[in-house]
TIVO-2410 file (N, C-alpha, C; in nm, 3 decimals):
# residues 80
REC num residu      c1      c2      c3 atome chaine
REC   1      X  -0.509   0.666  -1.880     N      A
REC   1      X  -0.376   0.676  -1.873    CA      A
REC   1      X  -0.323   0.534  -1.935     C      A
REC   2      X  -0.211   0.533  -2.017     N      A
REC   2      X  -0.160   0.431  -2.095    CA      A
REC   2      X  -0.008   0.412  -2.019     C      A
REC   3      X   0.021   0.293  -2.025     N      A
REC   3      X   0.141   0.251  -1.973    CA      A
REC   3      X   0.218   0.141  -2.056     C      A
REC   4      X   0.336   0.127  -2.096     N      A
REC   4      X   0.391   0.025  -2.159    CA      A
REC   4      X   0.451  -0.066  -2.053     C      A
REC   5      X   0.421  -0.209  -2.065     N      A
REC   5      X   0.474  -0.279  -1.976    CA      A
REC   5      X   0.604  -0.353  -2.046     C      A
REC   6      X   0.659  -0.448  -1.970     N      A
REC   6      X   0.805  -0.490  -2.009    CA      A
REC   6      X   0.797  -0.563  -2.152     C      A
REC   7      X   0.666  -0.618  -2.195     N      A
REC   7      X   0.651  -0.671  -2.326    CA      A
REC   7      X   0.619  -0.564  -2.428     C      A
REC   8      X   0.626  -0.449  -2.396     N      A
REC   8      X   0.612  -0.322  -2.481    CA      A
REC   8      X   0.472  -0.323  -2.546     C      A
REC   9      X   0.372  -0.372  -2.465     N      A
REC   9      X   0.231  -0.330  -2.528    CA      A
REC   9      X   0.162  -0.255  -2.420     C      A
REC  10      X   0.082  -0.187  -2.461     N      A
REC  10      X   0.015  -0.077  -2.374    CA      A
REC  10      X  -0.103  -0.161  -2.303     C      A
REC  11      X  -0.104  -0.111  -2.168     N      A
REC  11      X  -0.210  -0.146  -2.095    CA      A
REC  11      X  -0.280  -0.012  -2.028     C      A
REC  12      X  -0.417  -0.033  -2.000     N      A
REC  12      X  -0.462   0.074  -1.927    CA      A
REC  12      X  -0.445   0.086  -1.792     C      A
REC  13      X  -0.405   0.194  -1.749     N      A
REC  13      X  -0.380   0.211  -1.580    CA      A
REC  13      X  -0.510   0.293  -1.546     C      A
REC  14      X  -0.589   0.219  -1.436     N      A
REC  14      X  -0.701   0.274  -1.388    CA      A
REC  14      X  -0.665   0.368  -1.261     C      A
REC  15      X  -0.749   0.463  -1.233     N      A
REC  15      X  -0.728   0.535  -1.114    CA      A
REC  15      X  -0.857   0.517  -1.031     C      A
REC  16      X  -0.832   0.493  -0.889     N      A
REC  16      X  -0.957   0.474  -0.804    CA      A
REC  16      X  -0.929   0.563  -0.692     C      A
REC  17      X  -0.993   0.631  -0.633     N      A
REC  17      X  -1.001   0.707  -0.511    CA      A
REC  17      X  -1.065   0.642  -0.396     C      A
REC  18      X  -0.990   0.619  -0.287     N      A
REC  18      X  -1.072   0.556  -0.160    CA      A
REC  18      X  -1.069   0.672  -0.056     C      A
REC  19      X  -1.184   0.691   0.006     N      A
REC  19      X  -1.180   0.764   0.134    CA      A
REC  19      X  -1.143   0.669   0.243     C      A
REC  20      X  -1.046   0.706   0.308     N      A
REC  20      X  -0.965   0.635   0.422    CA      A
REC  20      X  -0.995   0.720   0.557     C      A
REC  21      X  -1.046   0.643   0.650     N      A
REC  21      X  -1.068   0.653   0.785    CA      A
REC  21      X  -0.968   0.604   0.874     C      A
REC  22      X  -0.915   0.677   0.971     N      A
REC  22      X  -0.825   0.614   1.085    CA      A
REC  22      X  -0.688   0.680   1.079     C      A
REC  23      X  -0.663   0.767   0.961     N      A
REC  23      X  -0.525   0.814   0.955    CA      A
REC  23      X  -0.516   0.939   1.057     C      A
REC  24      X  -0.397   0.935   1.117     N      A
REC  24      X  -0.395   1.044   1.227    CA      A
REC  24      X  -0.241   1.112   1.206     C      A
REC  25      X  -0.150   1.064   1.128     N      A
REC  25      X  -0.025   1.142   1.111    CA      A
REC  25      X   0.031   1.107   0.963     C      A
REC  26      X   0.143   1.168   0.952     N      A
REC  26      X   0.216   1.129   0.831    CA      A
REC  26      X   0.278   1.002   0.800     C      A
REC  27      X   0.291   0.923   0.916     N      A
REC  27      X   0.316   0.784   0.926    CA      A
REC  27      X   0.219   0.686   0.868     C      A
REC  28      X   0.096   0.739   0.896     N      A
REC  28      X  -0.014   0.669   0.839    CA      A
REC  28      X  -0.026   0.673   0.702     C      A
REC  29      X  -0.002   0.780   0.640     N      A
REC  29      X  -0.008   0.816   0.507    CA      A
REC  29      X   0.108   0.706   0.434     C      A
REC  30      X   0.217   0.694   0.507     N      A
REC  30      X   0.316   0.612   0.443    CA      A
REC  30      X   0.302   0.482   0.453     C      A
REC  31      X   0.229   0.429   0.560     N      A
REC  31      X   0.200   0.280   0.572    CA      A
REC  31      X   0.115   0.250   0.474     C      A
REC  32      X  -0.009   0.323   0.440     N      A
REC  32      X  -0.089   0.308   0.336    CA      A
REC  32      X  -0.034   0.315   0.209     C      A
REC  33      X   0.042   0.402   0.178     N      A
REC  33      X   0.113   0.427   0.034    CA      A
REC  33      X   0.204   0.297   0.022     C      A
REC  34      X   0.276   0.263   0.116     N      A
REC  34      X   0.368   0.127   0.102    CA      A
REC  34      X   0.294   0.016   0.079     C      A
REC  35      X   0.182  -0.002   0.146     N      A
REC  35      X   0.084  -0.123   0.141    CA      A
REC  35      X   0.032  -0.142  -0.011     C      A
REC  36      X  -0.025  -0.012  -0.056     N      A
REC  36      X  -0.080  -0.020  -0.187    CA      A
REC  36      X   0.029  -0.041  -0.293     C      A
REC  37      X   0.129   0.032  -0.283     N      A
REC  37      X   0.254  -0.006  -0.372    CA      A
REC  37      X   0.324  -0.119  -0.384     C      A
REC  38      X   0.310  -0.195  -0.269     N      A
REC  38      X   0.365  -0.339  -0.259    CA      A
REC  38      X   0.254  -0.431  -0.324     C      A
REC  39      X   0.157  -0.390  -0.361     N      A
REC  39      X   0.038  -0.465  -0.416    CA      A
REC  39      X   0.085  -0.497  -0.563     C      A
REC  40      X   0.061  -0.634  -0.616     N      A
REC  40      X   0.112  -0.651  -0.763    CA      A
REC  40      X   0.003  -0.593  -0.839     C      A
REC  41      X   0.037  -0.504  -0.923     N      A
REC  41      X  -0.044  -0.438  -1.040    CA      A
REC  41      X  -0.054  -0.273  -0.998     C      A
REC  42      X  -0.013  -0.244  -0.891     N      A
REC  42      X  -0.026  -0.103  -0.838    CA      A
REC  42      X   0.101  -0.022  -0.902     C      A
REC  43      X   0.069   0.066  -0.998     N      A
REC  43      X   0.178   0.153  -1.036    CA      A
REC  43      X   0.227   0.266  -0.951     C      A
REC  44      X   0.108   0.331  -0.882     N      A
REC  44      X   0.139   0.442  -0.807    CA      A
REC  44      X   0.028   0.472  -0.686     C      A
REC  45      X   0.064   0.510  -0.571     N      A
REC  45      X  -0.042   0.549  -0.486    CA      A
REC  45      X  -0.008   0.690  -0.426     C      A
REC  46      X  -0.116   0.779  -0.417     N      A
REC  46      X  -0.088   0.910  -0.356    CA      A
REC  46      X  -0.196   0.930  -0.233     C      A
REC  47      X  -0.126   0.931  -0.108     N      A
REC  47      X  -0.218   0.926   0.029    CA      A
REC  47      X  -0.222   1.061   0.084     C      A
REC  48      X  -0.328   1.116   0.109     N      A
REC  48      X  -0.336   1.257   0.174    CA      A
REC  48      X  -0.410   1.231   0.319     C      A
REC  49      X  -0.332   1.263   0.411     N      A
REC  49      X  -0.381   1.272   0.550    CA      A
REC  49      X  -0.493   1.382   0.560     C      A
REC  50      X  -0.469   1.491   0.491     N      A
REC  50      X  -0.541   1.625   0.522    CA      A
REC  50      X  -0.670   1.582   0.442     C      A
REC  51      X  -0.673   1.517   0.329     N      A
REC  51      X  -0.804   1.500   0.258    CA      A
REC  51      X  -0.859   1.378   0.288     C      A
REC  52      X  -0.795   1.281   0.364     N      A
REC  52      X  -0.831   1.151   0.404    CA      A
REC  52      X  -0.859   1.058   0.273     C      A
REC  53      X  -0.760   1.083   0.180     N      A
REC  53      X  -0.782   0.997   0.051    CA      A
REC  53      X  -0.682   0.916   0.026     C      A
REC  54      X  -0.693   0.807  -0.072     N      A
REC  54      X  -0.586   0.751  -0.124    CA      A
REC  54      X  -0.617   0.707  -0.270     C      A
REC  55      X  -0.544   0.782  -0.375     N      A
REC  55      X  -0.566   0.784  -0.500    CA      A
REC  55      X  -0.461   0.660  -0.545     C      A
REC  56      X  -0.517   0.560  -0.618     N      A
REC  56      X  -0.424   0.451  -0.657    CA      A
REC  56      X  -0.441   0.458  -0.814     C      A
REC  57      X  -0.335   0.414  -0.871     N      A
REC  57      X  -0.322   0.388  -1.014    CA      A
REC  57      X  -0.270   0.258  -1.048     C      A
REC  58      X  -0.359   0.165  -1.112     N      A
REC  58      X  -0.329   0.032  -1.105    CA      A
REC  58      X  -0.368  -0.029  -1.238     C      A
REC  59      X  -0.325  -0.133  -1.264     N      A
REC  59      X  -0.350  -0.219  -1.395    CA      A
REC  59      X  -0.459  -0.317  -1.345     C      A
REC  60      X  -0.578  -0.295  -1.419     N      A
REC  60      X  -0.696  -0.365  -1.379    CA      A
REC  60      X  -0.689  -0.512  -1.428     C      A
REC  61      X  -0.591  -0.547  -1.511     N      A
REC  61      X  -0.585  -0.681  -1.538    CA      A
REC  61      X  -0.506  -0.766  -1.428     C      A
REC  62      X  -0.422  -0.698  -1.344     N      A
REC  62      X  -0.358  -0.758  -1.252    CA      A
REC  62      X  -0.412  -0.761  -1.102     C      A
REC  63      X  -0.497  -0.654  -1.075     N      A
REC  63      X  -0.540  -0.638  -0.947    CA      A
REC  63      X  -0.670  -0.546  -0.947     C      A
REC  64      X  -0.784  -0.583  -0.867     N      A
REC  64      X  -0.890  -0.508  -0.879    CA      A
REC  64      X  -0.923  -0.413  -0.748     C      A
REC  65      X  -1.046  -0.348  -0.748     N      A
REC  65      X  -1.047  -0.246  -0.630    CA      A
REC  65      X  -1.067  -0.311  -0.496     C      A
REC  66      X  -1.115  -0.441  -0.512     N      A
REC  66      X  -1.158  -0.516  -0.371    CA      A
REC  66      X  -1.025  -0.551  -0.327     C      A
REC  67      X  -0.919  -0.605  -0.412     N      A
REC  67      X  -0.790  -0.607  -0.344    CA      A
REC  67      X  -0.710  -0.494  -0.286     C      A
REC  68      X  -0.729  -0.387  -0.376     N      A
REC  68      X  -0.666  -0.260  -0.308    CA      A
REC  68      X  -0.740  -0.216  -0.180     C      A
REC  69      X  -0.867  -0.223  -0.160     N      A
REC  69      X  -0.944  -0.202  -0.032    CA      A
REC  69      X  -0.875  -0.285   0.058     C      A
REC  70      X  -0.874  -0.419   0.041     N      A
REC  70      X  -0.804  -0.511   0.147    CA      A
REC  70      X  -0.677  -0.472   0.181     C      A
REC  71      X  -0.599  -0.429   0.100     N      A
REC  71      X  -0.450  -0.383   0.139    CA      A
REC  71      X  -0.456  -0.272   0.249     C      A
REC  72      X  -0.557  -0.185   0.236     N      A
REC  72      X  -0.574  -0.073   0.331    CA      A
REC  72      X  -0.632  -0.115   0.457     C      A
REC  73      X  -0.734  -0.209   0.452     N      A
REC  73      X  -0.797  -0.255   0.558    CA      A
REC  73      X  -0.706  -0.344   0.642     C      A
REC  74      X  -0.625  -0.421   0.578     N      A
REC  74      X  -0.518  -0.497   0.649    CA      A
REC  74      X  -0.420  -0.431   0.738     C      A
REC  75      X  -0.408  -0.299   0.696     N      A
REC  75      X  -0.305  -0.220   0.779    CA      A
REC  75      X  -0.383  -0.147   0.893     C      A
REC  76      X  -0.520  -0.175   0.917     N      A
REC  76      X  -0.586  -0.132   1.027    CA      A
REC  76      X  -0.679  -0.008   0.995     C      A
REC  77      X  -0.696   0.044   0.868     N      A
REC  77      X  -0.775   0.146   0.842    CA      A
REC  77      X  -0.907   0.110   0.789     C      A
REC  78      X  -1.012   0.195   0.772     N      A
REC  78      X  -1.122   0.156   0.720    CA      A
REC  78      X  -1.162   0.250   0.589     C      A
REC  79      X  -1.255   0.207   0.507     N      A
REC  79      X  -1.279   0.269   0.395    CA      A
REC  79      X  -1.419   0.325   0.415     C      A
REC  80      X  -1.436   0.450   0.375     N      A
REC  80      X  -1.586   0.510   0.387    CA      A
REC  80      X  -1.647   0.493   0.268     C      A
***
């Protein structure tokens, strides 16, 4: 996936899927989605309680998978 940033050059947007444990309701989905999307470099997050997943689209020049994982763990969830 390509995305043009504010300087009009293209950056690669990476996608990573985390298997998240500890979600119990729709509110859990929202907490994780907001935590991820508040992380600098994240373009979009899609969280599914039913599937137990968080799909994250991010700029790998700004943020890495370890930081994304930390954003989820900080909210009280675990990564499988």
